[in-house]
TIPA-579282 format. One record per residue: chain; x, y, z of N, C-alpha, C in turn. Coordinates in Angstrom, 3 decimals, padded with zeros to 6 digits. Layout:
TIPA-579282
VOPA unit     n.c1     n.c2     n.c3    ca.c1    ca.c2    ca.c3     c.c1     c.c2     c.c3
VOPA    A        X        Y        Z        X        Y        Z        X        Y        Z
...
This chain:
TIPA-579282
VOPA unit     n.c1     n.c2     n.c3    ca.c1    ca.c2    ca.c3     c.c1     c.c2     c.c3
VOPA    A  047.429  014.465  164.153  048.341  015.207  165.020  048.541  014.498  166.369
VOPA    A  047.468  013.881  166.859  047.581  013.128  168.118  048.568  011.973  167.941
VOPA    A  048.447  011.275  166.808  049.339  010.146  166.519  050.793  010.622  166.430
VOPA    A  051.012  011.745  165.731  052.368  012.270  165.581  052.946  012.677  166.938
VOPA    A  052.112  013.332  167.768  052.573  013.761  169.088  052.928  012.555  169.951
VOPA    A  052.125  011.495  169.857  052.424  010.272  170.611  053.750  009.670  170.138
VOPA    A  053.974  009.635  168.811  055.195  009.057  168.262  056.426  009.859  168.674
VOPA    A  056.258  011.180  168.783  057.392  012.039  169.108  057.703  012.082  170.597
VOPA    A  056.706  011.846  171.437  056.919  012.011  172.881  056.787  010.732  173.689
VOPA    A  056.085  009.734  173.162  055.851  008.510  173.916  054.754  008.643  174.956
VOPA    A  054.053  009.779  174.961  052.968  010.015  175.922  051.685  009.389  175.378
VOPA    A  050.794  008.948  176.293  049.550  008.298  175.892  048.646  009.168  175.033
VOPA    A  047.761  008.505  174.270  046.887  009.202  173.312  046.008  010.250  173.998
VOPA    A  045.449  009.897  175.152  044.548  010.820  175.849  045.257  012.093  176.261
VOPA    A  046.438  011.943  176.840  047.208  013.113  177.272  047.672  013.933  176.061
VOPA    A  047.969  013.253  174.972  048.362  013.956  173.747  047.203  014.807  173.229
VOPA    A  045.996  014.240  173.266  044.821  014.989  172.820  044.601  016.217  173.705
VOPA    A  044.721  016.024  175.021  044.553  017.142  175.952  045.590  018.232  175.700
VOPA    A  046.824  017.813  175.458  047.903  018.783  175.232  047.676  019.574  173.956
VOPA    A  047.202  018.899  172.917  046.927  019.592  171.650  045.730  020.525  171.779
VOPA    A  044.727  020.096  172.522  043.565  020.972  172.765  043.996  022.233  173.505
VOPA    A  044.803  022.034  174.551  045.258  023.161  175.355  046.126  024.117  174.535
VOPA    A  046.928  023.551  173.616  047.831  024.370  172.789  047.162  024.855  171.510
VOPA    A  045.854  024.564  171.379  045.087  024.973  170.184  045.752  024.493  168.881
VOPA    A  046.244  023.251  168.926  046.793  022.637  167.717  048.247  022.954  167.432
VOPA    A  048.903  023.706  168.312  050.317  024.051  168.112  051.177  022.883  168.618
VOPA    A  051.769  022.133  167.687  052.511  020.922  168.029  053.676  021.201  168.987
VOPA    A  054.500  022.211  168.670  055.675  022.489  169.503  055.279  022.974  170.896
VOPA    A  054.204  023.764  170.985  053.729  024.220  172.293  053.213  023.040  173.108
VOPA    A  052.519  022.121  172.454  052.007  020.925  173.137  053.164  020.099  173.697
VOPA    A  054.244  019.963  172.909  055.423  019.222  173.372  056.045  019.919  174.574
VOPA    A  056.182  021.249  174.484  056.766  022.013  175.593  055.933  021.855  176.865
VOPA    A  054.614  021.883  176.739  053.734  021.732  177.899  053.850  020.339  178.514
VOPA    A  053.961  019.323  177.666  054.127  017.956  178.177  055.461  017.805  178.898
VOPA    A  056.494  018.468  178.380  057.800  018.413  179.035  057.758  019.128  180.383
VOPA    A  057.090  020.277  180.426  056.954  020.996  181.694  056.257  020.143  182.742
VOPA    A  055.281  019.372  182.293  054.525  018.511  183.209  055.296  017.242  183.568
VOPA    A  056.472  017.075  182.963  057.308  015.914  183.270  056.868  014.646  182.580
VOPA    A  055.972  014.756  181.604  055.460  013.557  180.925  056.286  013.168  179.710
VOPA    A  056.954  014.154  179.079  057.739  013.864  177.878  059.207  014.095  178.182
VOPA    A  060.037  013.137  177.848  061.479  013.282  178.067  062.189  013.325  176.712
VOPA    A  062.442  012.169  176.117  063.071  012.150  174.793  062.034  012.509  173.738
VOPA    A  062.332  013.547  172.976  061.385  014.010  171.950  062.015  013.881  170.567
VOPA    A  061.369  013.135  169.703  061.864  012.977  168.337  061.547  014.223  167.526
VOPA    A  062.427  014.520  166.563  062.214  015.707  165.727  061.011  015.519  164.809
VOPA    A  060.833  014.309  164.332  059.729  014.069  163.403  059.002  012.795  163.790
VOPA    A  057.691  012.788  163.638  056.921  011.604  163.922  056.492  010.877  162.666
VOPA    A  056.388  011.628  161.590  055.883  011.001  160.367  056.978  010.212  159.646
VOPA    A  056.551  009.274  158.822  057.467  008.416  158.091  058.261  009.230  157.083
VOPA    A  059.568  008.977  156.990  060.418  009.722  156.064  060.392  009.088  154.679
VOPA    A  060.775  009.887  153.695  060.875  009.389  152.333  062.099  008.483  152.208
VOPA    A  062.100  007.648  151.193  063.235  006.765  150.932  064.259  007.500  150.074
VOPA    A  065.458  006.958  150.005  066.480  007.585  149.179  067.869  007.176  149.598
VOPA    A  068.849  007.918  149.067  070.249  007.633  149.347  071.049  008.921  149.148
VOPA    A  072.135  009.053  149.893  073.014  010.207  149.785  074.335  009.753  149.182
VOPA    A  074.765  010.439  148.120  075.999  010.076  147.431  077.105  011.092  147.659
VOPA    A  078.355  010.648  147.493  079.533  011.484  147.708  080.486  011.312  146.532
VOPA    A  081.092  012.423  146.068  082.088  012.351  144.999  083.103  013.468  145.169
VOPA    A  084.356  013.205  144.768  085.413  014.219  144.823  085.866  014.569  143.419
VOPA    A  086.264  015.853  143.244  086.823  016.298  141.969  087.769  017.461  142.270
VOPA    A  089.081  017.193  142.205  090.051  018.246  142.505  089.939  018.702  143.943
VOPA    A  089.649  019.990  144.113  089.559  020.545  145.472  088.138  020.567  145.997
VOPA    A  087.245  019.823  145.363  085.834  019.836  145.758  085.348  018.456  146.178
VOPA    A  084.445  018.461  147.172  083.725  017.248  147.573  082.240  017.553  147.435
VOPA    A  081.538  016.773  146.642  080.106  016.980  146.417  079.305  015.944  147.189
VOPA    A  078.184  016.396  147.735  077.259  015.507  148.446  075.862  015.786  147.928
VOPA    A  075.140  014.741  147.543  073.819  014.887  146.942  072.861  013.851  147.517
VOPA    A  071.633  014.293  147.844  070.582  013.359  148.260  069.571  013.214  147.136
VOPA    A  069.265  011.965  146.784  068.233  011.662  145.792  067.178  010.794  146.462
VOPA    A  065.912  011.163  146.287  064.801  010.448  146.933  063.997  009.624  145.932
VOPA    A  063.402  008.566  146.437  062.477  007.724  145.680  061.291  007.406  146.583
VOPA    A  060.301  006.716  146.020  059.094  006.413  146.789  059.258  005.202  147.696
VOPA    A  060.040  004.218  147.257  060.164  002.970  148.020  061.630  002.563  148.178
VOPA    A  061.902  001.843  149.247  063.253  001.340  149.478  063.632  000.291  148.442
VOPA    A  062.642 -000.378  147.885  062.886 -001.371  146.831  063.597 -000.717  145.645
VOPA    A  063.135  000.476  145.254  063.742  001.190  144.132  065.130  001.696  144.504
VOPA    A  065.291  002.164  145.738  066.591  002.680  146.179  067.674  001.605  146.064
VOPA    A  067.298  000.350  146.272  068.255 -000.749  146.175  068.499 -001.197  144.733
VOPA    A  067.734 -000.628  143.799  067.846 -000.972  142.385  069.151 -000.407  141.804
VOPA    A  069.851 -001.194  140.998  071.119 -000.754  140.416  070.939  000.487  139.544
VOPA    A  069.807  000.593  138.864  069.558  001.758  137.991  069.478  003.033  138.828
VOPA    A  068.857  002.955  139.999  068.786  004.108  140.889  070.185  004.479  141.381
VOPA    A  070.969  003.483  141.779  072.320  003.740  142.277  073.195  004.364  141.197
VOPA    A  073.034  003.901  139.954  073.788  004.479  138.839  073.398  005.935  138.610
VOPA    A  072.109  006.225  138.734  071.636  007.602  138.572  072.224  008.494  139.660
VOPA    A  072.168  008.041  140.906  072.734  008.824  142.001  074.214  009.086  141.763
VOPA    A  074.958  008.056  141.364  076.391  008.216  141.128  076.661  009.219  140.004
VOPA    A  075.884  009.132  138.919  076.095  010.054  137.805  075.778  011.491  138.215
VOPA    A  074.764  011.669  139.058  074.373  013.012  139.508  075.420  013.613  140.430
VOPA    A  075.910  012.833  141.407  076.887  013.384  142.348  078.226  013.650  141.651
VOPA    A  078.578  012.814  140.671  079.788  013.064  139.886  079.639  014.349  139.073
VOPA    A  078.445  014.568  138.541  078.171  015.772  137.755  078.275  017.030  138.626
VOPA    A  077.763  016.950  139.842  077.855  018.093  140.767  079.315  018.394  141.086
VOPA    A  080.092  017.354  141.370  081.508  017.552  141.686  082.271  018.148  140.504
VOPA    A  081.884  017.762  139.312  082.570  018.227  138.094  082.195  019.651  137.728
VOPA    A  080.903  020.000  137.824  080.419  021.283  137.293  080.293  022.388  138.338
VOPA    A  080.321  022.031  139.628  080.311  023.028  140.701  079.139  024.013  140.586
VOPA    A  077.889  023.534  140.560  076.740  024.439  140.407  076.548  025.339  141.631
VOPA    A  075.974  026.526  141.403  075.764  027.488  142.487  074.642  027.067  143.423
VOPA    A  073.686  026.285  142.921  072.545  025.861  143.732  071.872  024.667  143.073
VOPA    A  070.934  024.046  143.799  070.170  022.935  143.231  069.357  023.414  142.038
VOPA    A  068.737  024.586  142.159  067.908  025.126  141.078  068.724  025.318  139.805
VOPA    A  069.929  025.872  139.954  070.817  026.068  138.800  071.223  024.725  138.215
VOPA    A  071.549  023.778  139.071  071.993  022.462  138.621  070.922  021.762  137.789
VOPA    A  069.679  021.821  138.238  068.600  021.129  137.528  068.410  021.645  136.108
VOPA    A  068.745  022.910  135.873  068.531  023.508  134.555  069.764  023.448  133.658
VOPA    A  070.906  023.055  134.201  072.105  023.008  133.351  072.106  021.741  132.499
VOPA    A  072.933  021.747  131.450  073.002  020.618  130.525  073.714  019.438  131.174
VOPA    A  073.233  018.237  130.862  073.860  017.016  131.350  075.061  016.731  130.464
VOPA    A  076.251  016.671  131.027  077.480  016.598  130.222  077.558  015.349  129.346
VOPA    A  076.940  014.240  129.784  076.992  013.007  129.000  075.956  012.979  127.878
VOPA    A  074.991  013.898  127.929  073.973  014.019  126.877  073.479  015.467  126.858
VOPA    A  074.234  016.385  126.212  073.919  017.819  126.236  072.544  018.185  125.671
VOPA    A  071.879  017.231  125.024  070.519  017.509  124.534  069.532  017.580  125.700
VOPA    A  069.951  017.094  126.853  069.077  017.061  128.028  069.597  017.983  129.131
VOPA    A  068.666  018.620  129.842  069.044  019.259  131.099  069.105  018.165  132.169
VOPA    A  069.663  018.503  133.334  069.718  017.534  134.427  068.308  017.100  134.818
VOPA    A  067.371  018.038  134.831  066.008  017.685  135.209  065.347  016.806  134.154
VOPA    A  065.663  017.020  132.889  065.129  016.157  131.834  065.741  014.758  131.922
VOPA    A  067.026  014.708  132.262  067.686  013.418  132.473  067.005  012.673  133.620
VOPA    A  066.695  013.397  134.710  065.969  012.808  135.839  064.630  012.234  135.378
VOPA    A  063.930  012.983  134.502  062.614  012.542  134.015  062.721  011.240  133.232
VOPA    A  063.834  011.055  132.502  064.001  009.792  131.760  064.169  008.617  132.722
VOPA    A  064.805  008.877  133.871  064.977  007.819  134.879  063.630  007.476  135.513
VOPA    A  062.798  008.485  135.721  061.449  008.257  136.256  060.668  007.334  135.321
VOPA    A  060.772  007.602  134.030  060.060  006.768  133.040  060.604  005.340  133.029
VOPA    A  061.925  005.217  133.167  062.558  003.893  133.134  062.197  003.064  134.367
VOPA    A  062.287  003.693  135.549  062.052  002.971  136.807  060.569  002.856  137.129
VOPA    A  059.790  003.858  136.706  058.348  003.821  136.972  057.973  004.312  138.350
VOPA    A  058.850  005.123  138.962  058.575  005.664  140.287  059.145  007.079  140.357
VOPA    A  058.505  007.931  141.112  058.959  009.318  141.213  060.353  009.391  141.843
VOPA    A  061.261  010.066  141.176  062.631  010.257  141.644  062.887  011.757  141.719
VOPA    A  063.417  012.225  142.828  063.700  013.653  142.988  065.107  013.868  143.520
VOPA    A  065.797  014.873  142.964  067.075  015.311  143.530  066.724  016.332  144.600
VOPA    A  066.923  015.977  145.851  066.392  016.795  146.946  067.306  017.944  147.357
VOPA    A  068.602  017.673  147.468  069.516  018.721  147.926  070.946  018.353  147.551
VOPA    A  071.797  019.371  147.529  073.211  019.164  147.248  074.032  020.187  148.013
VOPA    A  075.275  019.834  148.264  076.220  020.784  148.857  077.605  020.462  148.338
VOPA    A  078.474  021.469  148.348  079.849  021.304  147.881  080.795  021.827  148.956
VOPA    A  081.738  020.985  149.372  082.757  021.377  150.337  084.056  021.645  149.584
VOPA    A  084.755  022.699  149.971  085.991  023.076  149.276  087.200  022.834  150.169
VOPA    A  088.174  022.136  149.615  089.411  021.893  150.333  090.246  023.177  150.355
VOPA    A  091.054  023.338  151.409  091.907  024.523  151.533  093.203  024.148  152.237
VOPA    A  094.180  025.043  152.167  095.518  024.760  152.704  095.521  024.547  154.209
VOPA    A  094.609  025.197  154.918  094.601  025.089  156.388  093.374  024.346  156.900
VOPA    A  092.799  023.479  156.062  091.538  022.841  156.425  091.567  021.350  156.115
VOPA    A  091.014  020.565  157.036  090.861  019.124  156.827  089.376  018.791  156.830
VOPA    A  088.953  017.969  155.889  087.544  017.615  155.759  087.374  016.112  155.961
VOPA    A  086.446  015.754  156.818  086.111  014.355  157.026  084.683  014.087  156.599
VOPA    A  084.473  013.020  155.849  083.141  012.635  155.388  082.892  011.193  155.798
VOPA    A  081.715  010.941  156.356  081.383  009.591  156.810  079.987  009.217  156.324
VOPA    A  079.881  008.039  155.712  078.599  007.532  155.222  078.196  006.329  156.062
VOPA    A  076.949  006.344  156.544  076.453  005.297  157.445  075.183  004.667  156.863
VOPA    A  075.006  003.386  157.129  073.813  002.648  156.682  073.627  002.729  155.167
VOPA    A  074.729  002.582  154.446  074.650  002.556  152.993  074.177  003.855  152.372
VOPA    A  074.527  004.977  152.993  074.139  006.270  152.438  072.840  006.822  152.980
VOPA    A  072.303  006.215  154.042  071.092  006.750  154.675  071.406  007.957  155.559
VOPA    A  072.619  007.955  156.133  073.100  009.083  156.935  074.491  009.446  156.427
VOPA    A  074.719  010.716  156.141  076.050  011.186  155.745  076.390  012.408  156.577
VOPA    A  077.588  012.395  157.160  078.026  013.514  157.987  079.344  014.064  157.452
VOPA    A  079.561  015.361  157.659  080.816  015.995  157.283  081.308  016.861  158.436
VOPA    A  082.607  016.943  158.577  083.224  017.799  159.591  084.408  018.515  158.951
VOPA    A  084.474  019.830  159.140  085.582  020.635  158.633  086.390  021.159  159.820
VOPA    A  087.683  020.845  159.829  088.586  021.270  160.906  089.623  022.229  160.351
VOPA    A  089.744  023.409  160.970  090.765  024.368  160.556  092.004  024.232  161.433
VOPA    A  093.145  024.661  160.881  094.403  024.589  161.613  095.405  023.652  160.988
VOPA    A  094.953  022.785  160.081  095.835  021.835  159.400  095.082  021.205  158.225
VOPA    A  095.826  020.829  157.189  095.214  020.092  156.082  095.641  018.618  156.102
VOPA    A  096.150  018.175  157.262  096.632  016.797  157.390  095.886  016.029  158.479
VOPA    A  094.676  016.478  158.771  093.899  015.851  159.843  092.601  015.221  159.333
VOPA    A  092.667  014.671  158.095  091.466  014.040  157.536  090.994  012.872  158.396
VOPA    A  091.941  012.111  158.950  091.574  010.960  159.789  090.825  011.424  161.035
VOPA    A  091.301  012.500  161.656  090.625  013.049  162.827  089.247  013.585  162.446
VOPA    A  089.186  014.312  161.337  087.907  014.872  160.887  086.896  013.760  160.604
VOPA    A  087.373  012.649  160.050  086.463  011.526  159.778  086.011  010.865  161.079
VOPA    A  086.897  010.795  162.076  086.522  010.254  163.387  085.395  011.089  164.007
VOPA    A  085.534  012.418  163.908  084.506  013.295  164.470  083.221  013.193  163.646
VOPA    A  083.358  013.008  162.320  082.180  012.822  161.473  081.449  011.536  161.847
VOPA    A  082.209  010.484  162.150  081.600  009.219  162.591  080.873  009.427  163.921
VOPA    A  081.506  010.158  164.822  080.864  010.501  166.090  079.564  011.256  165.841
VOPA    A  079.589  012.193  164.907  078.417  013.016  164.599  077.258  012.173  164.082
VOPA    A  077.570  011.142  163.304  076.516  010.251  162.805  075.810  009.560  163.965
VOPA    A  076.572  009.155  164.977  076.002  008.416  166.106  075.369  009.331  167.141
VOPA    A  076.033  010.452  167.454  075.597  011.305  168.562  074.570  012.362  168.161
VOPA    A  074.432  012.620  166.870  073.410  013.532  166.333  073.353  014.892  167.033
VOPA    A  074.467  015.628  167.073  074.405  016.968  167.672  073.498  017.895  166.871
VOPA    A  072.863  018.828  167.562  072.002  019.814  166.898  072.784  021.078  166.535
VOPA    A  073.802  021.391  167.350  074.531  022.651  167.186  076.028  022.391  167.324
VOPA    A  076.836  023.300  166.775  078.280  023.161  166.873  078.767  023.474  168.284
VOPA    A  078.296  024.571  168.868  078.767  025.032  170.167  077.638  025.755  170.889
VOPA    A  077.779  026.010  172.197  076.736  026.750  172.922  076.402  028.098  172.284
VOPA    A  077.410  028.755  171.700  077.192  030.060  171.076  076.279  029.972  169.858
VOPA    A  076.158  028.794  169.279  075.330  028.617  168.078  073.876  028.248  168.398
VOPA    A  073.565  028.030  169.670  072.186  027.699  170.048  071.337  028.973  169.986
VOPA    A  070.256  028.978  169.213  069.408  030.177  169.121  068.853  030.581  170.482
VOPA    A  068.743  031.883  170.711  068.272  032.389  171.993  066.857  031.908  172.323
VOPA    A  066.015  031.754  171.291  064.647  031.306  171.553  064.621  029.858  172.052
VOPA    A  065.579  029.038  171.583  065.674  027.660  172.059  066.114  027.638  173.519
VOPA    A  067.103  028.469  173.857  067.565  028.560  175.242  066.440  029.020  176.166
VOPA    A  065.712  030.044  175.716  064.609  030.570  176.520  063.555  029.500  176.759
VOPA    A  063.272  028.716  175.716  062.275  027.650  175.850  062.750  026.582  176.833
VOPA    A  064.026  026.195  176.739  064.566  025.190  177.650  064.510  025.681  179.098
VOPA    A  064.836  026.949  179.313  064.797  027.507  180.670  063.373  027.517  181.221
VOPA    A  062.401  027.861  180.366  061.002  027.868  180.804  060.534  026.470  181.174
VOPA    A  060.972  025.489  180.388  060.581  024.105  180.665  061.136  023.655  182.017
VOPA    A  062.418  023.981  182.265  063.037  023.604  183.548  062.311  024.285  184.704
VOPA    A  062.029  025.574  184.561  061.335  026.311  185.630  059.950  025.735  185.894
VOPA    A  059.312  025.269  184.814  057.993  024.665  184.957  058.029  023.352  185.718
VOPA    A  059.207  022.693  185.707  059.357  021.409  186.383  059.716  021.555  187.863
VOPA    A  060.180  022.748  188.272  060.684  022.908  189.654  059.995  024.080  190.359
VOPA    A  058.724  024.238  190.134  057.988  025.330  190.776  057.969  025.164  192.295
VOPA    A  057.982  026.299  193.012  057.863  026.280  194.463  059.167  026.292  195.215
VOPA    A  060.312  026.228  194.505  061.607  026.263  195.173  062.120  027.704  195.260
VOPA    A  063.018  028.023  196.211  063.567  029.376  196.338  064.269  029.812  195.046
VOPA    A  064.226  031.119  194.731  064.816  031.617  193.478  066.270  031.227  193.279
VOPA    A  067.091  031.280  194.348  068.507  030.954  194.198  068.711  029.484  193.848
VOPA    A  067.835  028.634  194.382  067.897  027.210  194.052  067.459  027.001  192.601
VOPA    A  066.405  027.705  192.191  065.911  027.612  190.812  067.010  027.990  189.836
VOPA    A  067.717  029.094  190.110  068.775  029.566  189.204  069.876  028.520  189.045
VOPA    A  070.257  027.888  190.156  071.314  026.869  190.088  070.856  025.643  189.309
VOPA    A  069.617  025.250  189.531  069.086  024.085  188.815  068.990  024.383  187.320
VOPA    A  068.509  025.581  186.978  068.399  025.974  185.571  069.783  025.973  184.918
VOPA    A  070.768  026.550  185.618  072.135  026.582  185.073  072.656  025.168  184.816
VOPA    A  072.415  024.284  185.767  072.857  022.905  185.609  072.171  022.202  184.453
VOPA    A  070.860  022.426  184.316  070.101  021.801  183.223  070.541  022.334  181.866
VOPA    A  070.836  023.636  181.770  071.277  024.227  180.503  072.650  023.685  180.122
VOPA    A  073.533  023.529  181.111  074.834  022.924  180.827  074.684  021.484  180.342
VOPA    A  073.743  020.757  180.925  073.461  019.388  180.479  072.912  019.391  179.058
VOPA    A  072.097  020.399  178.736  071.559  020.553  177.384  072.700  020.781  176.397
VOPA    A  073.652  021.654  176.759  074.818  021.892  175.905  075.618  020.609  175.699
VOPA    A  075.842  019.872  176.780  076.632  018.636  176.703  075.977  017.612  175.782
VOPA    A  074.664  017.608  175.747  073.942  016.628  174.934  073.788  017.063  173.480
VOPA    A  073.698  018.376  173.235  073.299  018.856  171.912  074.357  019.626  171.128
VOPA    A  075.445  020.037  171.765  076.498  020.805  171.089  077.697  019.900  170.803
VOPA    A  078.088  019.802  169.556  079.131  018.867  169.138  080.401  018.987  169.965
VOPA    A  080.911  020.207  170.158  082.202  020.332  170.842  082.121  019.982  172.330
VOPA    A  080.900  019.938  172.872  080.721  019.592  174.292  080.387  018.114  174.501
VOPA    A  080.039  017.398  173.443  079.644  015.999  173.595  080.828  015.117  173.974
VOPA    A  080.529  014.034  174.685  081.550  013.037  174.989  081.834  012.222  173.726
VOPA    A  083.109  011.985  173.455  083.515  011.252  172.259  083.004  009.818  172.351
VOPA    A  082.348  009.345  171.307  081.711  008.022  171.363  082.709  006.880  171.555
VOPA    A  083.959  007.087  171.156  084.964  006.034  171.308  085.710  006.109  172.646
VOPA    A  085.520  007.223  173.366  086.161  007.390  174.669  085.369  008.428  175.460
VOPA    A  084.435  007.976  176.283  083.544  008.907  176.966  084.185  009.610  178.160
VOPA    A  085.511  009.439  178.318  086.218  010.200  179.355  086.669  011.561  178.829
VOPA    A  086.547  011.783  177.518  086.959  013.063  176.930  085.840  013.620  176.054
VOPA    A  085.829  014.936  175.923  084.877  015.596  175.026  085.511  015.748  173.643
VOPA    A  084.722  016.172  172.675  085.252  016.432  171.339  086.293  017.551  171.391
VOPA    A  086.061  018.562  172.218  087.056  019.626  172.392  088.367  019.059  172.919
VOPA    A  088.284  018.170  173.915  089.484  017.535  174.465  090.206  016.732  173.382
VOPA    A  089.448  016.048  172.557  090.024  015.236  171.481  090.855  016.100  170.534
VOPA    A  090.313  017.261  170.151  091.032  018.169  169.256  092.281  018.743  169.924
VOPA    A  092.171  019.113  171.203  093.339  019.647  171.928  094.446  018.600  172.030
VOPA    A  094.061  017.377  172.282  095.028  016.285  172.396  095.772  016.084  171.074
VOPA    A  095.035  016.159  169.956  095.635  015.972  168.640  096.531  017.151  168.249
VOPA    A  096.228  018.335  168.763  096.936  019.558  168.356  098.113  019.903  169.261
VOPA    A  098.372  019.103  170.278  099.374  019.490  171.287  100.774  019.679  170.701
VOPA    A  101.076  018.988  169.584  102.402  019.111  168.969  102.394  020.040  167.757
VOPA    A  101.331  020.772  167.573  101.224  021.666  166.426  101.282  023.121  166.867
VOPA    A  101.645  023.979  165.912  101.744  025.410  166.222  100.379  026.078  166.256
VOPA    A  099.404  025.518  165.532  098.057  026.092  165.475  097.051  025.183  166.166
VOPA    A  096.055  025.756  166.832  094.998  024.922  167.417  094.113  024.331  166.318
VOPA    A  093.521  023.204  166.604  092.567  022.586  165.684  091.165  022.970  166.136
VOPA    A  090.383  023.489  165.212  089.046  023.997  165.538  088.038  023.454  164.536
VOPA    A  086.898  022.972  165.026  085.823  022.555  164.111  085.115  023.804  163.619
VOPA    A  085.217  024.048  162.311  084.602  025.234  161.718  083.151  024.999  161.354
VOPA    A  082.841  023.749  161.008  081.475  023.464  160.541  081.247  021.956  160.549
VOPA    A  079.976  021.572  160.665  079.618  020.162  160.494  078.230  020.087  159.868
VOPA    A  077.967  018.983  159.186  076.620  018.722  158.677  076.260  017.278  159.001
VOPA    A  074.967  017.044  159.161  074.476  015.675  159.379  073.193  015.526  158.584
VOPA    A  073.300  014.851  157.445  072.136  014.625  156.595  071.569  013.233  156.863
VOPA    A  070.263  013.179  157.017  069.538  011.915  157.142  068.505  011.889  156.018
VOPA    A  068.457  010.811  155.272  067.538  010.715  154.141  066.112  011.061  154.578
VOPA    A  065.505  012.005  153.874  064.119  012.371  154.120  063.909  013.351  155.239
VOPA    A  064.976  013.785  155.919  064.826  014.714  157.050  065.554  016.026  156.760
């Protein structure tokens, strides 16, 4: 735990041990305490090594399927047999439109109905000699008033999606925002989507950093820090990576100025292999 805390915060081993002792082994509390003390700034979500794998994308009619498949080593992920398996699985998801991963694993494999999808996976494990798992899947549905952008980065290590309502002719814009999402890694769509417990924690951390100042000064500093938190973590408030003079909201307004309907980001996802 000390090693993980050091990897996530960049704070020295001794201080990490003290923080964990004080927090009685609660990792998130230890991080919050280090931040209050001004010792931790950038905090990684995970310290431990992630699993290997790849995320695949396939379209079928009005559906876009996205599937993550994991393996034990990057050597296997680069293997053509693994890539063929991923492609066959994501194509199958796009074709059959399963209700969930659990349902998908138990359905028949269309190219060999004698096997379920999970049995087909087991044959690949035997062939490759390494554990292979279908970790997650999602299906995006096209609609008359919706544009979907999908972006794959680092050969399928990161895949992002953005859904924009107001037009079905803004795929290029949606893909631009998806590319931004891959780089900027927003946690939330908008300030309204930030959980209240996260806001409360951020406010406590700020107050812990500015003890001894008058209440009115504290309130202004907290407000400023929370706005900075929104700007850094909420997609619609982030500065566009290709033009940092405008926000993502500004980008959508600029694109929609000649349209009868506003363009609004309804949803986004950012998948990273193993996270």
